[in-house]
N, C-alpha and C positions, 0 to 999 in steps of 0.2 A: 586283410592284406599278405600273400605270400611273400616270405623274404626273398629278395633276388640274389641275394649272395651272403654265405656267413660270414659273421664278423670274427676277426682274430683276438685273441688275446692279448696278441705281442703288439697289435698296432695301436696306437693311440686313439682315444676316443674324440671325436669330432665336438666341439662346444662352441656354439654360434651364440654368442652374447653380444649386447649392445643397450643403448639407453633407451626409455621408453619412446614409443611412436617411430622409431627408427626403420621399423618393416619387418621385424623378426618373424611375426606369425606367418605371412605369405611366402617369404622365403624358407623358411624352415619345411614347410608342407611340400613345398616343390622339391626341395632337396631331398627331404626324407622319401618321397614317392621314386625319387630317382635311384636312390640307394638302397631302397628297401629297409629304412630304418624305423625304429619307435622312439618317439619323442620323450626326452625326460624333462620336463618342465621345472625350470629353476625361478618360479614366480611365488613370491612368499604370500600372495594376496587370491590369486586363481586358484590355490589350494582349496579355499572355502566354498562349501556348498552354496551358500547362501549369497555370496557375492558374484556378480556375472556383469551388469553393465558397466559398473563404475571401476571394474578390473580389466575390461575390455577382453574377457575370456573368449576363447576360440569357440566358434559358433557349431551347433550339432553336426551340422555339414563337413567341417573342417574335422570335427572328432571322429566321423565316419569315414574320412579319407584315410586317416593315419592313426594309428595306436598312439594313445598318449597317458602319460604316468603325472599323477599329481595335478589333475585339473579336479575341481570339485568333489574332493575325496573327504573333507573333514569338515565337522561342523564349527561355527564359530567359537562355541567356549571350550571345544577341545583343546587340549595344550599341544602345541607343536612349536618346534624350535628350528633353526639352521642345523643343529647338530641331528636332530630326529630326521630331519629330510636328507641328510648325508648319510646317515646309517641306513635308511630305508632305500635310498637311491642306488647305494652301492649292491644292494640285496637284488634290487631289480635289474640292474645292468648285467649281473651275473646270470639272472634268469634269462634275459634277453639274448646273451650270448650264448647259452647252452641251446636255446631254441633256434639256433642258427641265424639269428637278427643281428642288426646293426643300433646300438643306442646312440642318439643323437640328443645331446644337452641344449636346451634352449633357454634362454632367460637373460635377465637384468637384475635380481635381486642380490646385490653384492656380498650378503652375508652368508646365503645359500651357496654361492659361487664359492665362495672363500672355506667354507667347510667342505665341499664336494672335492674341489679341485686342489686344494692345498693343504687340507687336512683339517684334523680337529684338535684343539686344545684341550688337557685334561683338567678342566675347571670343575671343581665338587659342584653337585647340585645345590640350588638355592635351600635355604631354610625358610619355612614360611614365615617365620617371627620376623627374620631381618628384613625379608621382603615387605611385609605388612608396614613395619615401622619407617620404611623408606617412603612407601605409598602415603602414609599419613603424613609425612614430612612434605612430600611433592603436593599434596593438597593445601597444607597450611603456609608453607614457604615459598612455592612455586618452582618452577623448573630451572631459572636463572640462578637461585642460591644453590640448589644442588648441582647444577653445572660448575658454578665457580668452586664448590669443594672438590669435584673431580679434576677440575683444572691445577687444585693445588697437589692433591694426592698422585694423580696419574694423568700428567699433561699428554703422555703419548697417546693414550685411549681417548682425552677430551678432544684433541686436536682433529680425530678421525671422526666425531660423532657429531650429529646434528642436534642440538640442544632441544629442538621440538620433539625429537624422537624419544620421549619419556622412558617407554621400556627398555630402550638401550642403555638410557643414562641410569636408570634404577638398576639394572643389571650390574653395570659396571661399578657402582657403588657397593653394593652387596656384595659381590666379589672381596672386595678390600675389606669392608667390616667383618666379615664372614672368616678371611683366611689370612688377614695381615699382609696379603700379596696383593699386586695391582692385577688388574685383567690384562695388560700390555705384556707383563712378565710371563703371565700363562701362555700368550700367544708366541711368544718366543721359543715357547717349548712345547711342540705340538707333535701329534703322530702323523707320519706320512700317510697319504692318501694310498688307497691299494692299485688305483689305474693311473696312467699318465694321459694327458689331454693335448688335442692340438686345438689350440684356441684361435677363433676367429673374432674379432670386435668388428660389427657393423656401424659404421659411421657414415655421416654426410656432413655438408654445408650446414653451420650452424643455424643460420637464419632460416633454410627450409625446413629443419628439425623442429624449429619453434614454430613454423607455420602448420607443419602436421601435427604438432601437441595441441595447437589452438583449434585446429578443425577436428581433433578427436573429441576433444573437449564440447565442441557443439555438438557433435554426431553422439556422445553419451546422453547427453541432455534432452536432445530430440529422440532418443531411445528408449528414455522413462527413467532416468536416473533418480529424479525425484520420487518417481512411485516406488520404485525400489527401496529408497530410503525409508518410504512411510511405510511401506511393508515390513521392514526391518523393525520401526518404532511399534508396529501394532502387536509383533511377536514380542515385545517385551526387550529387545536388545539394546544395551544403553550405549551412547557414542563414546564411552570411557573404556569400554571394551578393548584390548589390546589391538584386537584384528582390525577394529573399525577406527583406529587411530590412524587413517589413510588418507591420503589427498583425494578428493573428491568426495568421501564419504563426510569428512570433519564438516567440510563447507556447507553439505547439503542439510546436516543434522542443524547446523547454526541458522541457516536459512528459515527451516522449519519450525526451530523457535522463535523465530521474527528478531533475529539478532543482526541480520542482514539482509540485504535486499537481494532479488533474483539477479539482478544485473552484476552487483557486488560479488555475489557467490560467484558466477560466471569469470568474474576478473580475477578472483581468488585462485579458483581451480588452475585457470588457465596459467597464472604466476606461479603458483607453488609448482605445478607439474614442470615447467620450466626450469625452475630451480632444482627439482629433483633430477632431471636429466643431465644438469651441468654437474651436479655431485656425483652422479655415476659415470660421467664421461672422466672426471678427474680420478675416480677409482681404477678406470679400464686404462689409463696412462701408465699404470705399472707395466702393462705390455707392449714390446717393443714394435716400432712400425711395422714390422714385416707381418704382425699378426692384424693388422687393419685391413679391412676390406670395404670397399665403396659400396653401400646399399644400394645405390641406383643402378651399378653395374650388373648386378645378381649374377655373378659369374658360376652356373651352376657346375660347368666342367672342372673349373678350377678347384671349387669348394669340395666337389665330390671325389677329387683324386685320392687314392688310396682308402677309400672309404666307401667299400661296397661296389654297386654297379657302376661301370663306366670309368673305373681305375684302369 
């Protein structure tokens, strides 16, 4: 798709963000076509090649309509982080602008968005020995014990962290054990991002959002989520793999192990996805009300103002 209008290095980059199932994909496709944009996906699970149905990855038709970045690009066992995403995204944003196109950030993974739009903390890389020791403790003692420890040493980080996200829990503890400094102290001293962003948070009435989540879960199951997970098992992937510690996949693995029924799996996926959306909305509240946009209104002229065509 040819670019309709060159992007400006001085203009803030439009970021269309919001909770899961709010309608980011459909709106971002229409908006990208209107302004001649390439989409920078800020989704921490759609980046994996092997995960499609459970991540609600854009369809081949959608990917053909608009150029996308960070969709199905890395393998499940390849290391990837919010910091790596931000560094690579900044390179691609510069490339998009050099080609005379407009970058459009779309997603809801809060760690990815934090790293990209608000800058990176200068946290030392993890030592394998420290991480392995914490993983052994996690297996033996459980996440509740480790979370209680984090609450004692770094309550600021603990208050922002979901105890079930054990990868983040281990990371917060390993930073402290490795450096003697809390993760929150590093976050208070971070490098500013190279670009400015105009942030639009898509929102809708909570009951309607939860209904959309329930319908999405039903659609994923009908589309073959269990078959996708069976395929992952057949390829030797373990449910404890960090990339698979994801709503939808964890419950499906539990069902295939015979631990829960199919109806209970469905109930848990719905419930856990609603809880995830609630946590996302809590994070998005850092932005003032003027940044919030009614997802049902889909006001493309408003969103495209100052960004490419239609300005």
